[in-house]
N, C-alpha and C positions, 0 to 999 in steps of 0.2 A: 514525433507525432506526425500519423497521417493526416489527410486532409478532411474526413469525414470527423474527426474528433476536433479538427481546428474549427470547422464552420458550426459544430454545434456545442462545443465546449469551450470556447473562446472568451476570457474572462476581459472586459474593456475596462477604458479610463485610465490606465496609469499614465503618470506625467513622464514624458519622454527625458526631461531634465534629469529627473529622479533615477531613472534607469542609467543616463550618462554617467552619474556621480557613481554609482556602482561600477561601471566598466572602466573609469578612469582609474579606481582604485585597485581592480584586477591588475590593469595595464601597467600601472606603477610598480607591481608585486612582481609583474614579468609570469602571471600564471596565464597562458595563453591558453591553454586547452578549457579552463572554467570559464576564459573570457568569453572564447565562440559559444561555450554552451549556453551562459547568460544571456549573451546577444540573442540566440535562437529564441530562447524562452520571453524574453523581453520583448522582441517585435510580435509573439504572439499574444502578449497581453496588451498592447499598444491598439487602440481603437483604429487609427491609422497609421499603419507602418512608414508609408510613404511620407507624409508630413511629420513624423515624429523624426524621421532620418534627417530632413531641412530643418529642424529645430535644434536637433544635437549639432549640427553642423554649424549653425547659424551662432550658437552661444559657446563655440570654442574654436579655437585659431591653431591647434595642433596639426590639422591635416592641411594646412596651408604650406605647409612645409614640405622638401624632397623627401622622398624615401617611405618606408611602411610605418606610417602614422596610427594612431587611434582610430580618427577618424577614416583611414584607409579599410581598416579592418573591420569597420562598422558597416561601412559603405560594401564590400565584397562579401561580407556573410549576408547582409541584406540582399542582394543578387541572387545569391543561392538560393535562401529562403525562397524569394519569390519565386523559381522556378520549380520548387517543391509545393507551392501553394497558388498556383494560377488564378485563384480568383481573388488574389489581393490587388492586381493592377488596376486602375481607375480609368475613366474616360468621360467625355464632356467637359463641362464647365470647371469642376472641380480639379480636372487633370492639368485643365490651360492654366490655371492659377497656381499650380504646384510648379508647372513648366516656367511660367515666368519667373517665380522664386528662383529655382535653379538656374536660370540663365543668368542672373543677377551674379551668381556665385563662380561662376564657369571660368570668368577671366583670371578668378584670385585662385583656382585650382592647379595642381600640380599634374603634368601629364598622366601618370598613371590613375588620376579621380576622373578622368574625362569620358574613356568609355563605359565605366559602372554607372556613372550619373547618366549618360544620354541613354544607355539600355534602360535603366529603372525607370525613368521620367519619359520614354517612348518619343524624345526630342525628335525623332527621325518622322514623328508623324505631325508634329506642330506645324503650324500654317507658315509657308515658306518665306512669304514677304515680313510676316512676323520676324523670323530668324534673321531674314537679310537686314531689317532694319536694327537688330540688335547688333550685329557683327558692325554695320557701319558706325552705329555708336561707339564702339568700342576704337574703332580705325581713326575718328576722331578725337576720341581722348589720347591719341598716341600710342595704344596698345596695339603696334601692327604684330607683335608676334602672336599675340592671344587670338586676334582676329581670324590671323589665317591659319592656325592650329584649329579653332572652332569651325573653320569653312571647311577647313578639310576633312575632320570628323562627321560634319552634316553634310557633305557634298554639294556646298552651295556655289562653287569656282563657275560654272557654267554660266552663273547670273551674274557675274563680278566684272569688272575690269582686271584684265591680269596685270597690267602695268601699273595701275594704282595701286594694287596689293603690292605686287612685288617689290616697289622701286625703294620703299624704306626699309623693307627686310635687307636689301642686298647693301644699301647705306649702312647698316648694324650689321654687316658680315655673316648674314645667315643664309649663305647661298644654298646649304643644305635643304633649308625649310622651303626655300624658293622651288628647287628641283621636286620636294615630295608635293608642294602646291600642285603643279602641273604634271605629276606623274600618270596621271588617271587620264589625261585630256590631249588627246594629239592636237587637236586644233587650238588648245591654249600654249601648248608646245611650241607651237609654228608662230602661233602670235608672239609669244615672251622671245623668242629667238631673232625675230624680224625686230622685235622693238633693242632688242642689246646689240643687233648688228649696225642699226641705224645709228644709236649710238658712240658705236667704233668709227663711223665715217670721218675723216679726217678733218672736214671742215666742220665738224658739229662741235658746239659748245657745250661741254659735259658740266659746265658749271651751272647750266640753266637746270638741269635735273636735280643737281644738290642744294641751290638757292631755298627752295620751300621746307625744306627738312633740316636746316641747319643748327635747329635750337633743340633738336630731338634727344631724348638719353640713348644712352649706347653707340653714339653717333661714331663710325670710322671711316671718314673720308679718305684718310690713306688706301683703303681697301676699297675703292672705289676708282678706279682707273681703265684704261683700254686695255692696258696689260691682263688686269684681273679678270676683267669683262669677257676678253678673246678667250683665256684658259677655261672661264665658266661656258661660251658659247661651245668650244669644241668639247667640253667634256658631254654637254647637254645634247650636241649632234650626233655621237657615239653612243651614249646610253639610251636615247630613243629611235635610233636610227632614223634620221630625218634626212633627208636630203641636202649637203651641204651647198648647193646653189641657191638657198632661201638665204643665205649671210655671205653675199658677195664681196661686203668691206674687209671682213676678218680673213677671207679665204684670198682675197688679193693680198692682204699683209703678210699673211704666211707665204703665200708664192713669192712677194718681194724678198722675204728673208730668203727663200730658198735660192732666188737669183744671185742676190750677195754672197751667199754660200756657195754657190756653184763656181763665181767668180773668183772668190778667194783660194779656190782647190785648182782652179786652171790657171791663174795668172799669179798668183803669191805663192803659193804652196807646191805650184806645178807637178800634181801628183794625180792629176785626171787627162785620160787622152782625150783627144781631139773629138773622136767620134762618141765617146761618151758624154762629153761636155755639150755638144751639137744636140744629142738625144735628150737630155734632159733639160737646156733650153728651151727645145721646141715644145717639149710637153709641158713644160711650167709656163711659158709665155703665151703659146698657142696664138688666137687670134682676138687676145686681149688688149686693148689700143692703151689702155693705162700702163701695163705691164711692158708692152713694146715699148713706149716712151721712158720708162725706166731702163729698159735694155738698151736703148740707143746712148742714154746718159752714161750708163756703166762700160759701154764698148769705147766710147770716146775718150773714158778717164783710163783705160788699159791700151788701147790702139791707136796708131794715127788713123787720119780721115780714110786713107786706102783700106786699111783694115777693117775699120767700122763699116765702111760700104761692104765689104765683103761678105761678112757676118751677118748685116741688116739683110743682105739677100738674100743667105743661106736660109735665115729664120724668116723670110717674107714679110718683112716690115714694109707697111706701106711707103712710097718713097717721100708723101707730101708731109710724113713725120719726120722725117730727116732735116737736119742741117743743111743750110746750102752748100757748105764744103765737101759735106758726105753724100749729098745728092749727085754735085758734079761727077765725084769718083764713081758711084753708081752708074752714072750714064756712060763711063768709060769699059766698064767690066763687061765681059762676054759670059754667057752662060758657061757653067763648068760644072763638070760632073762632081768634084769633090773642090772642098773649099782650102785653099791654101792656109799655110800655117800665118799667122798676123802678129804674133809674138816674137821675141826673142828669149823664147824658152830652151834651153838644151835640148837638143834632141839625142836623145841618149838610146832608140830604139835599136842600133845596130850593135851597144854593151850588153844588149839583155842576156844573151847566152853566157857570157862569161859571169855576169854579176848575180845571177837569181839560179833558183832552184829551176831545173828542167824533167821533164818528164822522160824516164828511161824507154817508154814502148814508142813503137811507130805511129806515125798518125793515124794509119788505117784500122788501128786496134780502139780508136777511140769511136762510140757509135751513137749517134743522135737518134733517139727512137721516139715515135710520133703515132705509130700504128699498134694494135693488140698483137697482131703475129710477131712482129719484131720483139716486143716486151715479154712475151709468152717465153722465147728461146732465152731471153735476159736470165728470166727468173728461173729457168732450167738450171742456168749455170751456177746462179746465186745462192736457189736454196738446196744445198749440198752439205751434208753433215762434214764439219773439220774445215769447212770455207773460213776465209777470213776476209770481211770485206770494208773496204773503206765508205764511209757514209757522208755526204755532205747535202747542203741544199743552198738554193740561192734562190733569191726574191726583190723586186724593185724597191730601191729605198722610197722609203714614204715622207723624208723630210717634214717630219711633224703633223703630217697631216692624219685625218679621222681615220680609223680603224687600224687592225693589227695587219701585218704583213701575211701574204699569200705566197705560197711557195711554187714558185714559175719552173724551178728545175731541181732534180734530185739524180744527186751523181750516186753511182755504186761503182768501186772500182776492185777489180780483183787483181790476181798478180800479172796476169797477161794482157787484160784490156779493160777498159772503163765504158760503162754505159751510162748516156745521160738522157734521163728520162723527161718529155715535154709533159709535166704534170697537168696543167690545165688543159692539153689537146684531149690526152688519155682521159681524164674525168670527164669532158663534154662527149668524147665518143662513146665513153660505157652507161653516160645516161642516156644517151640518143638510143642505145640498144637495149635498153631497160635492165641494163646491169651495174648500176651505180655502185654497187658493195665490190666489184672485182677487184680493182686496184688498192682498196682499203685491205682485203682479204688478203693479199699477198704481203703487204706492208707490216701487218700483224703479224704473218707468220714468219716473215723474217725476224722482227724484233723480238718475238717470244720463243724463237727456238735457241734454246742455251747451246747446241750443237755447233753453230755458228757464232762466229766471234767478230760482234760489230764495233768497228772503230769511227769516232767522231771527236769533234773537240766544242765543246760547250753544246753538249745535246741537247741538254734542258730548253735550251731557247731554239732551236732548230724543229724539237717536238712542239713546240706551244704554236709555232707558225703553221706545222704541219696540220693541227688539231683546227686551227683557225681556217684554212684551205679545203678541210674535209672532215665534217663532225664526228665522222664514224670513227676517227682517228684520235678523238680525245682522251681516252684511255689507256693508249698505247705506251705512256711512260710507266703506267702503273703495272703494266703486265709484262713489261720487255728483260730479258734475261741474255747473259752471255754479251754485254756491252761492257767497253774499255773507253771511257771519256778522258780522252788525253788530255785535256784540260786539267781534270784532278791529278794526272801523272806529272803534268808541268810543275803543279805545286809540290811534287814531294821531289823534284830536280832538285840539285844543289850544283849552283852556278857561282861558288866561289872562287877567290884568287887561285885556288889550287885545283881548281877544276880541270876536268879533261879539256886540252886545248881544241879549239875550232877552227878549221880551216876556211881558207876562202875569205871573203870581204868581210869586214866588220861593219856593224849598221852604220856609223857615220861617213866612212868611205865611199858606202854604195850610194848614200843619200848627198855627199859632196859633188860624185858623178854628174848628178842630177841637177845640180845648182841649187838644193834646198837642205838644209839641217833638220832632219828628222830621225828618231829613233823608231827601230823595227819593236815589235810588239805582237804579243797573244801567238798566234799558230805560226805567224813569218819568223818570229823571233825564235821559237820552238826548233822549227825546220832548220836555222842557221845554226844553233847551237848542235844539234844533232847531225845533221847531214852535210853542214858546210857553207850552205849558201840560202837566202832569204827566199821567201817566196816574192813573185812580181804582183803585187795590190793593185796596179792602176785600173783595172777591172772590177773591181770591187763595187765600185756604185755604178756598175752598168745597169741599164735598163733590160733588166731579165725577161720580161714580158714581150717585147718586140722580136718579131719572127721576120725573117731568118735571123739566129745568132751569126755575130762575125766569127771569122775564124780566133781572133784575139781570146773572145768569150767563152769559145769551145775549149781551148788550150789553158786558159785560167781555172775554168771550171773542174777540169779533168785532173788539174796537178793539185788543187784544194783537196781531191777526194785521196788521190794516189798517192800523195805524200804523206798521209795517215800511215798506209801501210809500210813504206820504209822506214819511218820514225819508230813504228811497232816492233818491227824485224830487226833495226840495229838495237833497240832498248832490250830487248829480249836475246840477243846475241852476249851483250855484254853488260848488263844493269849495276854491276858494282861500278862499273867506271864512270857511272851516271848518278852514284851516290844511292843507289835502289836497291833493293833486296832481291836475293840469287832468284828466288822462285816466282819473279816477275807476273807470268801467266796467269799463276793460280791465286797469286793475292789479289790482283788488279780486277780479273774477271769475277773472283767471289764477290769481293765488295761491290763493284758497280754492277752485277744481277740484282742486289736487293732493290736498289734507287738509287742514283747517282743524286748528291745533296749539292747540285748546282744551284745559283742564284735564280730566281723567276726571270725568265725572258732573257737569259743572257746569249746574247747573239755571238756566234764564232767569229764575227768581223771584230767584237768589240771587247772579246777577251783578254783578262789580264794577263800582264807579262809576270815572269819569273822576278822580278824586282818589288813583289812584294805587295801590290798596290791592292789587292782583293783578299788577303787573309791575313789572318792575327799570327804572329809569331816572329823569330826572327828573319830580319829583312836580308836578301842575299844581293849581292850585285849581278851583273852581267859578267861573261866573263872578260870582254873590254870593253870599258869606258869611253864615254863620247869623249870628242876631241875637247880640250880644256876650253873655255872663254871665260872674258871677264865680266863684271858684275853690268858693264854699261851694255854690252851684246845681249844681257839677260835681259827681257821684258815680260812679266807676269799681269794675269789679273788673278785678284784674291776675292774667293767667295766671301759673303758676309759675316759667315761665323769665322773666319781667320783673319780678322783684323789686325790683331795682334802680332802674327806672322809677318803679313804686310808691311807692318810699322819697321819690323826690325830687318826684314830683308832693304827697305829703304835706308836704311841706316846704313848698310852696308854696300849702298849706290846700286841698287837693283833698281830698274825702272818697273814700279808697282802701281798698278789702278786697283781701286778698292770699291767694291760693289758697298750701296748704303743698305741699312739694315731693311728698310722696305722693299728692296730691289729684289725681284725674282732670280733664283740662280741661275735661269737660262739667258739672262742677259750676259752673266759672264761668257756664253758662248760667242753672242753677237760680238763684243769688244775683241774677243780672242780673233775671230774671224777678219773683223774691220783692219786691227792694228796688228797682227800677226803674233799675238801674245800666247803665252802657255797660261792654262786654267789651272789654278791651284784650289782645289777642293777637297770635299770628305764627305765621308757617308753616302747615303742615297743619291745625292745630288750628282756623284760620280757617275753611278748608272745612265745616267740622261745626259750630262752635258759630254761624258767621252765619246759619244757616237754623231755629234753634232760638230767635231773638230777633227782636224786630221789625227793619225795616228801617232803617239809620243807628245801630244799637243795638252794633254790633259793628265793632271798628278792628284793622287790620292793622298792626301796627310794625315798622319794618325793624329785625333783631336785630344786625345788622351796627354798628349806631349805638351811640354810647355812652349812657348814660342821661339825660343834659342833652339830647345830641340829639333823643332819643326824645320828651322830655316838650317840647321847643320842637315839634315835628312834631305832637303831639296837640294841646298848646293851640291851635296854629294852626288844624289842621282844624276843632275844636270853638270856635273865637272865645271862648277862653275868657281873660279880661283881669285880670291879676296886678298888685296893688297891692303899695306896699310893706308896708303893713298886714297882707297875706294871708302873707307870709312867715315861717314857723315859727310859724302861728297852731294847727296842730294837732299832737299828740303825734306823735313818731317810731316810738313802740312798735308793733311788728307786731301784730296781731290773731290 
C-alpha cells in the first residue's frame, strides 16, 4: 500500500484488541508470513496506530519475557510500517500522553523492546526533566538496572550522579552495565574511577557503602570488595585509556604487590640479578613515600641493618624514614658506585659458563643497532632468499600494570652474527624523519617472505606485543609465511624414558648450585634437551627499556635468538632421534606458514614445557626427573577449582593451602610468592598465574581427572616420594 492510498482510503475505527486476538491466533499457528501481513493491514485500519500498539501491549503480558515474543513482532512491524507512512507519527499533547504511557511500561520491557519503543514514541524529544524524574522514580523503587538501562538509551547520564547510579549496580554484580553507563562520557569515566579508587583506600570503611543497600534484591556483597573493585578499575583504565595517576590507591597496592614479588625473586627464589632487582625496585618505588616505607620494612625482613642501609641509600630513601639502627648504619657508609651484595645468596656467576648454554660466536659479532644506517646494513643481510633467521623480542615486565607490553628490543640471529634492534629509538627516528612506515615495512617483508625461514618460540605472543608497539604491524601474523614456531616443535618432541640422552647438567643440578630448587621450562628446557645445557634466565625480567643495556642483557638477548638456530639445525640433522618425522623442514615450515595455532598472547618467557601442561594427549616426562623429595618438603597452594585435589594431597602429608570459593585465582600467586609454594591450577588461570611466579612454580592439572589421578600426576611431576608414615600425617581441616 503506498502513502497516497493510505491517506485517502484508510478505514477507521477498528478495535486494536480485536486485531490482537487475530494476531494471537496466527502466532499460535506459527504462520509468521500471514502474521506480518495481518499486522500491516491491521495498523492501516486503526484510527491511531501508536495508541493501538500500547493498548495491545497493555492487555497482553507475553512481551514481558525474553526473546522474540508476539509483542516484539508487532512492535518491530509497526516501526517498519511507520517508516513507510511518515504521516503517522504524532506531536503535541497527544504524543506527550502516549509518551507518559510508554514510559510506565519500559521498566517491564525486555532489552530488545526498548529501542523500538523509544523510536516509535520519539522519547528522545520528550521533556528531559520529565524523563529524569521517571528514572529517579524507578531508582527509588529499587529498579536500579532498569533505571540505568533507560538512562543509557535516553542519554541522561550527564545529568545524573554517577556514584549514586552505579553503586547498587556494583552490589548486584553488574559491572558490565556500569561500564556501558559511562562508556560515552569521559568526564563520568574519571568521576567513577576516582570514586572506586577512594573505596580502595586502606583506611576506607567499605561497609559504609554497603549498608544502605543491604535489603535490595540480587544483592551480592561477596562481589563487592577491594580485590574486585581493583580489577574493575584496571579494566576501566585500559578500556577508556585514562591516566592511571587518577587512581593512586589501586596503583600503590599494585606496586606493593610488585615490590613483594621482587623481594621474593631476589631473596627467596634467588633468580634475579642484583642489577635487575635494583632497576625494578627503583622504578617501582620512585619517590613515593608510602612505598618507600614498605621498602624499608621489607629490607629489614631480608637484610641486617647494614645491608638495609646500603639498599636504602641506593634507592634514595629519605633518612628520616629509616629506623634508628638503619639510620646509624647509613651515616657510616661512604658513597659507592655499586651497592655491595647484602644477602647470603649463593654467588654462581663464576659457574655460568659450565652450567649454561653459551653463544658460539665472538662478542664483536653481536651488533646493537640504534641508527637507520646500521639497520639498513642488517636488513641487507637478513632479507636474502634461503636465509634462516632466529627471531626473538624483549620488553619491560609489566607486573600486572595497565596496557599491553611494548617491544623494546628485536633480536635477529644469523649463522655468524646477531643484530639487536633498539625498536623504540628506531621508530622515534623514523617518525621524526616523516617515514614512520619504514621499519614496519621491513618487518613485514621479513615475515611474509616464504623464501626466508623464520624461527621463534611462542611467536603469537611476540607478534601481539609487536602489534601493540606499532599498529602498522597488526596484521603481520595473518600474512606471515615460512615460519617455524619451535614451541609447536617442542610439543611434538618425545622426552620419554627411552629418549635421547641429554648431556650436561640436569635441571635440578643447576638449580642446586644456585641454592634453590626450580625446574627449567619452556625454551630453556628445550635448549637443555637438544643442546645439553639450559639457558641462563637471570636477565629475563630485566628493564629492557633502560639504556644503555648492560653487557649481561646483551648476551642474554643474543643467546635467546641464536639458540633457535642451533636447535633447528640439530633437529633437522637428526629428527628421528628426537621422535620427529624425517622431512622436518618441509613438514614444519609448511604447517607453520598457514598460521600457528598458538594460544593468544603466549609469551616466549611463559611457554609450556614438554611435560604436557599446555596440550591434550599423552603426557611425557622430562628425560631426568627432579631429585626426590618427601611430602613434608613439598608445599602447594591449590586453586579453588581443585579443592578435592588439595584435600587428597593433604591426606598424603603434603603442606597444602586451599583458596576459598570466592577468592580470585591471582590470590594463589600472592600466597606462592609469600610462602614459597607451588601453584596447582587448571585451564585459563594457568596462563595468568605462571607469569607471576618463577619458572616451574606453577603446574596445570587435568580437570577432567578425579582427585586421585590428579594427585598422582602432581606427585610424579615433582618426584614426591610418599611413605606409609606420611599418610594422614597432616590435619584434613581446610585452612
